[in-house]
C-alpha positions as CSV (number, residue, x, y, z in Angstrom):
1,M,-0.1,0.0,0.1
2,L,2.7,2.5,0.9
3,L,4.8,1.5,-2.2
4,S,1.8,2.2,-4.3
5,T,1.1,5.3,-2.8
6,V,4.8,6.5,-3.3
7,L,4.8,5.4,-6.9
8,T,1.7,7.2,-7.5
9,A,2.9,10.5,-5.9
10,L,6.2,10.2,-8.0
11,L,4.1,9.5,-11.1
12,C,2.2,12.6,-10.4
13,F,5.3,14.6,-9.7
14,L,6.8,13.7,-13.0
15,I,3.7,14.4,-15.0
16,L,3.5,17.9,-13.5
17,K,7.2,18.5,-14.2
18,W,6.8,17.5,-17.7
19,M,3.7,19.7,-18.3
20,K,5.6,22.6,-16.8
21,R,8.8,22.2,-19.1
22,R,9.4,25.1,-21.3
23,R,12.2,26.3,-23.6
24,Y,14.4,29.2,-22.8
25,C,15.1,31.7,-25.6
26,A,18.8,30.6,-26.6
27,D,19.2,33.7,-28.9
28,I,21.9,36.1,-27.6
29,T,21.2,39.1,-29.9
30,R,21.8,42.5,-28.3
31,L,19.5,45.4,-28.5
32,D,21.8,48.4,-27.9
33,G,20.3,51.5,-29.3
34,K,16.8,50.0,-29.9
35,T,13.7,51.1,-28.0
36,V,11.1,48.7,-26.8
37,L,7.6,49.7,-25.5
38,I,5.7,47.1,-23.3
39,T,2.2,47.8,-22.4
40,G,1.5,46.3,-19.0
41,G,5.2,46.1,-18.3
42,N,4.8,46.6,-14.5
43,S,3.9,43.0,-13.6
44,G,3.8,39.5,-14.7
45,V,5.1,38.5,-18.1
46,G,5.3,42.2,-19.1
47,R,7.8,43.0,-16.3
48,E,10.0,39.7,-17.0
49,T,10.0,40.7,-20.7
50,A,11.2,44.2,-19.7
51,V,14.0,42.7,-17.5
52,A,15.2,40.4,-20.2
53,L,15.3,43.1,-22.9
54,A,16.9,45.6,-20.6
55,L,19.8,43.1,-19.9
56,R,20.2,43.2,-23.7
57,G,20.9,46.9,-23.8
58,A,17.6,48.0,-24.9
59,R,15.9,51.4,-23.8
60,V,12.7,50.0,-22.3
61,I,9.6,51.9,-21.7
62,I,6.8,50.3,-19.8
63,A,3.3,51.7,-20.2
64,C,0.6,51.0,-17.6
65,R,-2.1,53.0,-15.8
66,D,-0.9,52.9,-12.2
67,E,1.9,55.3,-11.2
68,D,2.7,53.6,-7.9
69,K,3.0,50.1,-9.5
70,A,5.0,51.5,-12.3
71,E,7.6,53.1,-10.0
72,K,7.9,49.9,-8.0
73,A,8.3,47.9,-11.2
74,L,10.9,50.5,-12.5
75,R,13.1,50.0,-9.4
76,D,13.0,46.2,-9.9
77,I,13.7,46.2,-13.5
78,K,16.6,48.5,-13.1
79,A,18.0,46.6,-10.1
80,R,17.9,43.3,-11.9
81,S,19.0,44.4,-15.3
82,H,21.6,47.0,-14.3
83,N,20.2,49.2,-17.1
84,M,19.2,52.7,-16.1
85,N,17.7,53.5,-19.5
86,V,14.3,52.1,-18.3
87,L,11.3,54.5,-17.9
88,Y,7.5,54.5,-17.7
89,M,4.7,56.2,-19.3
90,L,1.1,56.3,-18.2
91,V,-1.8,55.0,-20.4
92,D,-5.2,53.5,-19.8
93,L,-5.9,50.9,-22.4
94,S,-9.6,51.1,-21.4
95,N,-9.9,54.8,-22.5
96,M,-9.4,55.8,-26.1
97,R,-8.7,59.3,-25.1
98,S,-5.8,58.2,-23.0
99,I,-4.4,56.0,-25.7
100,R,-4.6,59.0,-28.2
101,D,-2.9,61.3,-25.6
102,F,-0.2,58.6,-24.8
103,S,0.6,58.0,-28.4
104,K,0.9,61.9,-29.2
105,T,3.3,62.3,-26.1
106,F,5.3,59.2,-27.2
107,L,5.8,60.3,-30.9
108,H,6.9,63.8,-29.6
109,K,9.3,62.4,-27.1
110,E,10.6,59.3,-28.7
111,K,12.6,59.2,-32.0
112,R,12.5,55.4,-32.3
113,L,10.2,52.5,-31.7
114,D,11.9,49.1,-32.8
115,I,9.7,46.7,-30.8
116,L,6.2,47.2,-29.6
117,I,4.9,44.7,-27.3
118,N,1.1,44.5,-26.7
119,N,1.2,42.6,-23.4
120,A,-1.4,44.3,-21.2
121,G,-4.7,42.5,-20.9
122,V,-7.6,41.8,-18.6
123,P,-8.8,38.3,-17.7
124,S,-12.4,37.1,-17.9
125,I,-14.5,39.7,-16.1
126,L,-17.9,41.3,-16.8
127,D,-17.1,44.9,-17.0
128,W,-17.2,47.9,-19.6
129,T,-14.6,50.3,-20.8
130,D,-15.0,54.1,-20.5
131,D,-16.0,54.1,-24.1
132,N,-18.6,51.2,-23.6
133,F,-16.9,48.2,-25.0
134,S,-16.7,45.0,-23.1
135,M,-13.6,45.2,-21.0
136,C,-11.9,42.2,-22.5
137,F,-12.6,43.3,-26.1
138,G,-11.9,46.9,-25.4
139,V,-8.7,46.4,-23.7
140,N,-7.3,43.2,-25.0
141,H,-8.0,44.0,-28.7
142,L,-9.3,47.5,-29.4
143,G,-7.0,49.3,-27.1
144,H,-3.9,47.7,-28.7
145,F,-5.4,48.1,-32.1
146,L,-5.6,51.8,-31.7
147,L,-2.3,52.1,-30.1
148,T,-0.5,50.2,-32.6
149,N,-2.1,52.1,-35.6
150,L,-1.2,55.4,-33.9
151,L,2.4,54.4,-33.4
152,L,2.8,52.8,-36.7
153,P,4.5,55.9,-38.3
154,R,7.5,55.6,-35.6
155,L,7.6,51.8,-36.2
156,R,7.9,52.4,-40.1
157,E,10.6,55.1,-39.5
158,S,12.6,52.6,-37.2
159,A,12.4,49.6,-39.6
160,P,13.1,46.9,-39.4
161,S,10.7,46.9,-36.4
162,R,8.3,44.3,-34.8
163,V,4.9,44.3,-33.3
164,I,4.3,41.4,-30.7
165,T,0.9,40.7,-29.3
166,L,0.2,38.5,-26.5
167,T,-2.7,36.0,-27.1
168,C,-3.7,32.8,-25.6
169,S,-4.5,29.2,-26.7
170,S,-8.1,29.6,-25.4
171,Y,-8.9,31.5,-28.6
172,K,-9.9,28.1,-29.9
173,Y,-13.0,27.9,-27.8
174,Q,-14.7,30.8,-29.5
175,K,-15.4,32.5,-33.0
176,L,-16.2,36.0,-33.6
177,D,-19.8,37.3,-34.1
178,F,-19.7,40.3,-36.3
179,Q,-23.3,41.0,-35.3
180,D,-22.1,41.4,-31.7
181,L,-18.4,42.0,-31.4
182,N,-19.0,43.8,-28.1
183,Y,-20.3,40.5,-26.7
184,N,-20.2,40.6,-22.9
185,L,-22.4,37.8,-21.6
186,L,-20.2,34.8,-20.4
187,P,-16.9,36.3,-19.2
188,F,-14.8,33.2,-20.4
189,F,-16.3,33.5,-23.7
190,T,-15.5,37.1,-24.0
191,Y,-11.9,36.7,-23.0
192,C,-11.5,34.0,-25.7
193,R,-13.0,36.1,-28.5
194,S,-10.6,38.9,-27.5
195,K,-7.6,36.4,-27.7
196,L,-8.8,35.3,-31.3
197,A,-9.1,38.9,-32.2
198,N,-5.4,39.2,-31.3
199,I,-4.5,36.7,-33.7
200,Y,-6.6,38.0,-36.5
201,F,-5.1,41.5,-35.9
202,T,-1.4,40.3,-36.1
203,Q,-2.3,38.5,-39.4
204,E,-3.8,41.6,-40.9
205,L,-1.1,43.8,-39.7
206,A,1.6,41.6,-41.1
207,R,-0.2,41.8,-44.4
208,L,-0.6,45.4,-44.5
209,M,2.9,46.0,-43.6
210,E,4.4,43.5,-46.0
211,G,7.4,45.2,-47.6
212,K,7.3,48.2,-45.3
213,G,9.7,46.9,-42.6
214,V,7.3,46.2,-39.9
215,T,6.5,42.4,-39.0
216,A,4.1,41.0,-36.5
217,Y,3.8,38.2,-34.2
218,A,1.1,36.7,-32.0
219,V,2.5,34.9,-28.8
220,H,0.9,32.4,-26.5
221,P,3.2,32.6,-23.4
222,G,1.8,29.5,-21.8
223,Y,-0.2,29.6,-18.6
224,V,1.6,31.6,-16.2
225,Q,1.6,32.3,-12.3
226,S,0.4,35.9,-12.8
227,S,-1.6,38.0,-10.6
228,W,-4.8,38.3,-12.7
229,T,-6.9,36.6,-10.0
230,G,-6.8,39.8,-8.1
231,H,-10.2,40.7,-9.8
232,Y,-11.8,37.8,-7.9
233,S,-13.0,36.6,-4.6
234,F,-10.7,35.4,-1.9
235,L,-11.7,31.7,-2.2
236,F,-11.3,31.7,-6.0
237,R,-7.9,33.4,-5.6
238,L,-6.9,30.6,-3.2
239,L,-8.0,28.0,-5.6
240,M,-6.2,29.4,-8.4
241,K,-3.0,29.8,-6.5
242,A,-3.0,26.2,-5.7
243,I,-3.7,25.3,-9.4
244,M,-1.1,27.8,-10.7
245,F,1.4,26.2,-8.3
246,M,0.8,22.7,-9.6
247,F,0.3,23.3,-13.4
248,Y,1.2,26.9,-14.4
249,V,4.9,28.3,-15.1
250,P,6.7,31.2,-13.6
251,C,6.3,34.5,-15.5
252,E,10.0,34.4,-16.4
253,L,9.4,31.3,-18.3
254,G,6.3,32.6,-19.9
255,A,8.3,35.6,-21.1
256,Q,10.7,33.5,-23.0
257,T,8.6,33.2,-26.3
258,V,7.9,36.9,-26.1
259,V,11.8,37.6,-25.9
260,Y,12.4,35.0,-28.7
261,C,10.1,36.9,-31.1
262,A,11.7,40.2,-30.1
263,V,15.2,39.3,-31.0
264,A,15.6,36.1,-33.0
265,S,16.2,36.7,-36.8
266,E,14.4,33.4,-38.0
267,V,11.0,34.6,-36.7
268,T,10.7,36.9,-39.6
269,A,10.2,33.9,-42.0
270,H,6.9,33.5,-40.1
271,N,5.5,37.0,-40.4
272,G,2.0,37.0,-39.0
273,G,2.5,33.8,-37.3
274,Y,1.5,32.5,-34.0
275,F,4.3,31.3,-31.5
276,S,4.3,29.3,-28.4
277,D,7.3,27.8,-26.5
278,C,9.9,29.5,-28.5
279,R,8.8,28.2,-32.0
280,P,6.2,28.8,-34.6
281,S,2.9,26.8,-33.9
282,S,-0.3,26.2,-35.7
283,V,-3.8,27.6,-35.3
284,Y,-7.1,26.1,-36.1
285,A,-8.0,26.7,-39.8
286,Y,-10.7,29.2,-39.0
287,A,-8.2,31.4,-37.2
288,R,-6.2,31.6,-40.4
289,D,-9.1,33.1,-42.4
290,A,-7.6,36.2,-44.3
291,G,-11.2,37.4,-45.0
292,V,-12.1,37.5,-41.4
293,S,-8.9,39.3,-40.4
294,K,-9.6,42.1,-43.0
295,K,-13.3,42.3,-41.9
296,L,-12.1,42.6,-38.2
297,W,-9.6,45.2,-39.0
298,E,-12.1,47.3,-40.9
299,A,-14.8,46.9,-38.1
300,S,-12.1,47.9,-35.5
301,E,-11.2,51.0,-37.6
302,R,-14.8,52.2,-37.3
303,L,-15.2,51.3,-33.5
304,V,-12.0,53.3,-32.5
305,K,-12.8,56.1,-34.9
306,L,-9.8,55.6,-37.3
307,A,-12.0,55.3,-40.4
């Protein structure tokens, strides 16, 4: 009986260890003289990405909406990377006016933008943005859509440049409904749709920027031990912490594919592609529909008043 219990526990441990196994980015490319902008760079995968790219010599700008958290993150990033060329700028991705003001200030102050990392995001919550979009769709897709478009002039001037947008493998549980893009009924489904939109956005951006020096990549960082549970009740947070400890990976590991897409030269052969675990990965056939990508882009332009 005891032997059986020990063997079962050992088997479970090995399975969990295998499930959490991830690749590290082995590319050693330096980023001296390059400017990187990371939304949500004050915590989680965003902060670990900021540290990794600052270690490579980049000028790193983290964009977030909380000044206190930004200040704390800044001290941590500088201390760990020994790079003092790290700063923050405030932006609220749930507010289109804030995004426009931020972009205007950024374009005025910053003469380069080599890598834009659309990392910030909100989890499965039933809430609305200041512009009456569902929080998930408004922040995860529309906020980054508007930000990227407003910063495209600087990205093109800094070519070759890259746009990396974080998505999630949970995209496969939903499809977009163009009769109700602002769907906000079941929180998890709303989140899945926003992550699918990230993939379509990346594909259409890559198509539109073909030959213009800007490439785009969608990244699934894996399921990471982040702080997104702060939106929920104490009991749910407790449960999720236990699950994360067993099955999820540290944020440092989650950041590796983002770093890989930021620095590796071979990723340019997969412009518009979806990456996971430091390598290109496939997506479901319906998530490769160029017609849907174009339709979403045009609808997004109207929603954020770019068209």
